[in-house]
Structures are given as C-alpha cells and as structure tokens.
C-alpha positions in Angstrom: -130.1 -18.5 25.0 -127.2 -20.8 25.5 -124.9 -19.7 28.3 -121.3 -20.4 27.2 -119.7 -19.2 30.4 -121.9 -21.5 32.5 -121.2 -24.4 30.3 -117.4 -23.8 30.6 -117.7 -23.6 34.4 -119.6 -26.8 34.4 -116.9 -28.5 32.3 -114.1 -27.4 34.6 -116.0 -28.4 37.7 -116.7 -31.9 36.3 -113.4 -32.8 34.8 -114.0 -36.5 35.4 -117.2 -36.5 33.3 -115.4 -34.4 30.6 -112.5 -36.9 30.6 -114.8 -39.8 30.1 -116.6 -38.1 27.3 -113.4 -37.0 25.5 -111.9 -40.5 25.7 -115.1 -42.1 24.5 -115.3 -39.6 21.6 -111.7 -40.2 20.6 -112.1 -44.0 20.7 -115.3 -43.7 18.6 -113.6 -41.5 16.0 -110.6 -43.8 15.9 -112.8 -46.8 15.5 -114.6 -45.2 12.6 -111.3 -44.2 10.9 -109.8 -47.7 11.4 -112.9 -49.3 9.9 -112.6 -47.0 6.8 -108.9 -47.9 6.5 -109.6 -51.6 6.7 -112.4 -51.4 4.2 -110.8 -49.2 1.5 -107.1 -49.9 1.8 -106.0 -52.7 -0.6 -102.3 -52.7 0.4 -100.7 -53.5 3.8 -103.0 -52.0 6.4 -100.7 -52.4 9.4 -98.7 -49.2 8.8 -101.7 -46.7 8.6 -103.5 -48.5 11.5 -100.4 -48.2 13.6 -100.1 -44.5 12.7 -103.7 -43.8 13.6 -103.3 -45.6 16.9 -100.2 -43.7 17.8 -101.7 -40.4 16.7 -104.9 -40.8 18.8 -102.8 -42.0 21.8 -100.7 -38.8 21.6 -103.9 -36.6 21.2 -105.5 -38.3 24.3 -102.4 -37.7 26.4 -102.2 -34.0 25.3 -105.9 -33.5 26.0 -105.5 -35.1 29.5 -102.5 -33.0 30.3 -104.3 -29.8 29.3 -107.5 -30.8 31.2 -105.8 -32.0 34.4 -102.7 -29.7 34.3 -103.4 -28.1 37.7 -103.9 -31.4 39.4 -100.9 -33.0 37.7 -98.7 -30.1 38.8 -99.9 -30.3 42.5 -99.4 -34.1 42.4 -95.9 -33.7 40.9 -94.9 -31.3 43.7 -96.3 -33.7 46.3 -94.4 -36.6 44.8 -91.2 -34.5 44.6 -91.5 -33.6 48.3 -92.2 -37.2 49.2 -89.2 -38.4 47.2 -86.9 -35.8 48.9 -88.2 -36.9 52.3 -87.5 -40.5 51.4 -84.0 -39.7 50.2 -83.2 -37.7 53.3 -84.5 -40.4 55.5 -82.6 -43.2 53.7 -79.5 -41.3 52.8 -77.1 -43.5 54.8 -78.6 -46.7 53.2 -78.3 -45.2 49.8 -74.6 -44.3 50.4 -74.0 -47.8 51.7 -75.5 -49.3 48.5 -73.4 -46.9 46.4 -70.3 -48.0 48.4 -71.2 -51.6 47.7 -71.4 -50.9 44.0 -68.0 -49.1 44.3 -66.2 -52.0 45.9 -67.7 -54.5 43.4 -66.8 -52.4 40.4 -63.3 -51.2 41.4 -62.4 -54.3 43.5 -59.8 -52.6 45.8 -59.7 -55.7 47.9 -61.0 -59.3 48.1 -62.2 -61.5 50.9 -59.2 -62.6 52.9 -57.1 -59.4 52.2 -55.7 -57.3 55.0 -56.9 -53.7 54.5 -57.0 -50.4 56.4 -60.1 -48.3 56.2 -59.5 -45.0 58.1 -58.2 -46.1 61.5 -59.5 -49.6 61.2 -57.2 -52.5 60.2 -58.3 -56.0 59.6 -58.9 -59.0 57.4 -61.9 -58.9 55.1 -64.3 -61.5 56.3 -67.3 -60.6 54.1 -69.1 -57.9 52.3 -72.8 -57.1 51.6 -74.8 -54.2 50.4 -74.8 -52.4 53.8 -71.5 -53.2 55.5 -67.9 -54.5 55.4 -67.0 -57.1 58.0 -63.4 -57.1 59.2 -61.5 -59.3 61.6 -59.4 -56.7 63.5 -55.6 -57.1 63.2 -53.2 -55.3 65.5 -50.8 -53.6 63.1 -48.0 -53.5 65.7 -47.7 -57.2 66.2 -49.7 -58.5 63.2 -52.0 -60.6 65.4 -55.7 -60.9 65.4 -57.3 -59.1 68.3 -60.4 -61.3 68.4 -62.6 -58.3 67.6 -65.0 -58.1 64.7 -65.4 -54.7 63.0 -68.5 -53.8 61.0 -67.7 -50.9 58.7 -70.6 -49.2 56.9 -70.1 -49.1 53.1 -70.7 -45.4 53.1 -67.3 -44.9 54.8 -65.6 -46.6 51.9 -66.4 -43.7 49.6 -65.1 -41.0 52.0 -62.1 -42.9 53.6 -58.8 -43.9 52.2 -58.6 -47.7 51.6 -55.1 -49.2 52.1 -54.6 -52.8 50.8 -52.1 -54.4 53.3 -52.5 -57.9 51.9 -48.7 -58.4 51.5 -48.4 -58.0 55.3 -50.1 -61.3 55.7 -46.9 -63.1 54.8 -44.1 -60.6 55.0 -43.9 -57.2 56.8 -41.6 -54.3 56.7 -41.3 -54.3 60.5 -40.1 -51.1 62.2 -39.2 -50.6 65.8 -37.2 -48.1 67.8 -35.0 -48.4 70.9 -34.3 -45.2 72.9 -31.4 -44.9 75.4 -29.5 -42.0 77.0 -26.4 -40.6 75.3 -23.9 -42.3 77.6 -22.9 -44.9 75.0 -22.1 -44.4 71.3 -24.2 -47.1 69.4 -21.9 -46.8 66.4 -19.3 -48.7 68.4 -21.4 -51.9 68.1 -23.6 -51.2 65.1 -21.7 -53.8 63.0 -22.4 -56.4 65.7 -26.1 -55.5 65.5 -26.0 -55.9 61.7 -24.5 -59.4 62.1 -27.2 -60.4 64.6 -29.9 -59.1 62.3 -28.6 -60.9 59.2 -28.3 -64.1 61.3 -31.9 -63.9 62.4 -33.0 -63.3 58.8 -30.7 -65.9 57.2 -33.3 -68.7 57.4 -35.8 -66.9 55.1 -33.4 -64.7 53.1 -34.0 -66.3 49.7 -37.8 -66.3 50.1 -37.7 -62.7 51.4 -35.7 -61.6 48.3 -38.3 -63.2 45.9 -41.2 -61.8 47.9 -39.6 -58.4 48.0 -39.2 -58.4 44.2 -42.8 -59.6 43.8 -44.1 -56.7 45.8 -42.0 -54.2 43.9 -43.2 -55.6 40.6 -46.8 -55.4 41.7 -46.6 -51.9 43.1 -44.1 -50.7 40.5 -42.0 -49.0 43.2 -38.8 -49.6 45.1 -39.3 -50.6 48.8 -36.8 -51.1 51.6 -35.4 -54.6 52.0 -34.9 -57.4 52.1 -31.7 -56.7 54.0 -32.0 -55.3 57.5 -31.4 -51.6 58.0 -30.3 -49.8 61.2 -30.3 -46.0 61.6 -29.1 -44.0 64.6 -30.5 -40.5 65.5 -31.1 -38.3 68.5 -34.4 -37.2 69.9 -35.4 -33.6 70.7 -34.3 -34.1 74.3 -30.9 -35.5 73.3 -31.5 -39.2 73.8 -30.1 -41.7 71.4 -32.6 -43.4 69.1 -31.9 -46.5 67.1 -34.3 -47.4 64.3 -34.6 -50.9 63.0 -36.2 -52.0 59.7 -36.5 -55.7 59.2 -38.2 -57.3 56.2 -39.4 -60.6 57.7 -42.3 -63.0 57.9 -45.1 -61.5 60.0 -45.2 -64.5 62.4 -41.4 -63.9 63.1 -41.5 -60.1 63.4 -42.0 -59.9 67.2 -39.5 -62.7 67.9 -36.8 -61.0 65.8 -37.6 -57.6 67.5 -37.2 -59.2 71.0 -34.0 -60.9 70.0 -32.5 -57.7 68.5 -33.6 -55.7 71.6 -31.9 -58.2 73.8 -28.7 -58.1 71.8 -28.8 -54.3 71.8 -29.3 -54.1 75.6 -26.4 -56.6 76.2 -24.1 -54.6 73.9 -25.1 -51.3 75.3 -24.6 -52.3 78.9 -21.3 -54.0 78.1 -20.0 -50.7 76.6 -21.4 -48.7 79.5 -19.7 -51.0 82.0 -16.4 -50.7 80.1 -16.6 -47.0 80.2 -17.3 -46.9 83.9 -14.3 -49.3 84.6 -12.1 -47.0 82.5 -13.2 -44.0 84.6 -12.3 -45.9 87.8 -8.9 -46.8 86.6 
C-alpha cells in the first residue's frame, strides 16, 4: 500500500530534487502549450505566448517560495542582520556621503568661499565625498594661519554653516578699548570720528557700493559703511569704547592700530590736563 506520509517526508527532506522536478514539469507543460498555440493560432501569436511565459514564470516563483519558505525566511533574517551590521560599521562613511550630497544639492558655498562650520573658520579649498578641506583663517585679523582643516562631511549636516565670503574683501571690523573712569571719552569722541572717517576716506566710495551689494544679496540692513563708536561701562565700572569699522580686510588691523593710538593719545592728553588742573 502506498504510504502518503512517507512520500511527503521524502519530498520535504529532498527539496532540491523536488525543485528540479517541478521546474522541469513546468517547462515541459509550457513547451507543449506554446507548441499548441503556435500550431493552432492564425492571428498574432506574440500576445498569447507572452501571457503563457509570464503566467508560468509567476507560477514557478510561487511554487519556489512555498517550497523554500523556511529557508528563505532564515536567509532574509541573516541578510537583514548582516546589512544592519554593515550599516552600523560604516555609519560615519554613510553620513559623510549624505553630507556630500547635501552640499552638492544645496550649494551653501563654493570653492574659494570663506565659511564657518561650527568653531572652524577657513577658505574652502576642496570637497570630496568624505571631507571638506579648509585653509584656516583667523577671524580676528582675517589672516591665514597656515593650518589646513579637514572637516568630515557628516558634521555639515549637524553643524551650522556660515558663509563669510563677503569678509574676503570687506569686513565689519569690531574692536574694544577698555580704560578706567578717570577720563570722559565723550570729550574727544568727535575727534575720534574725524580720525576714523579720515582713515576710511580712501575707500569710502567702494565701501558704500559693497555695503549696498551685501544688503541686496542678504536682503537685510547692516551697519556701515560709516564708522560707529559707542561708549559703555563694564560690570566693574571701567569705560569701554566699542569701534565698528566697515573696511577692507587687509586694512582692518592697520586702522585698528591707528585708532587705538589716537585714542590713547587723546585719553592721556585729557588725563594730563585734569592732573594739571588739580595741581593749580
């Protein structure tokens, strides 16, 4: 008597043989059907032949999935675990590549621009899929430090990017002078304004145009191009004088030194006059 249970066990234990037999049977049946279609069909045979091919392909796939469902499920879990491990191991590289796609698509800067990424300030030297290369710039004196910064592209996604390109030509230069409260700086602030305007007179017309260019590009009002001087006091009672000068970057430190010299001369002159008045 035929043992159905034993035959079923044999089939499940020898899935490879069953797979070969099923595929061979399907191809044989399909071949017979296609021959019948080609022999009896008098119209265009391509449509029914294509339908039969697709139908048998789908049936083979369904049979294979049913037959090898357990093995496919285990393999899928293995692949998923392997992919997760690969993603975790290469997470930084993936983030760098995503950052590269971001800077290409959004173009927040170009090669040659001055930018700030987090605490790093520099001129963009080059970009690739892994990193951004910057020539470091000291933001206080607008000079190259001689250092090269390699910033991973992953930080471009999580950090604020500031485009400082207009600083390459003109800068809104700020500096502060702190003295004691023995002299009132308002007594000679007009003289300081005259000195500041004199130092800026050589590039005043260009500064006005560049100032308007920046305002039009950013669509905001910025200080300048005229010099601005503000007097305040510190939390310990010292006098603070804040200078804001819109000037070429290469002239910023020279103007700062000249104005500092003028301030010191005027301050010590006033202090000397006060001391002489006390003596008399």
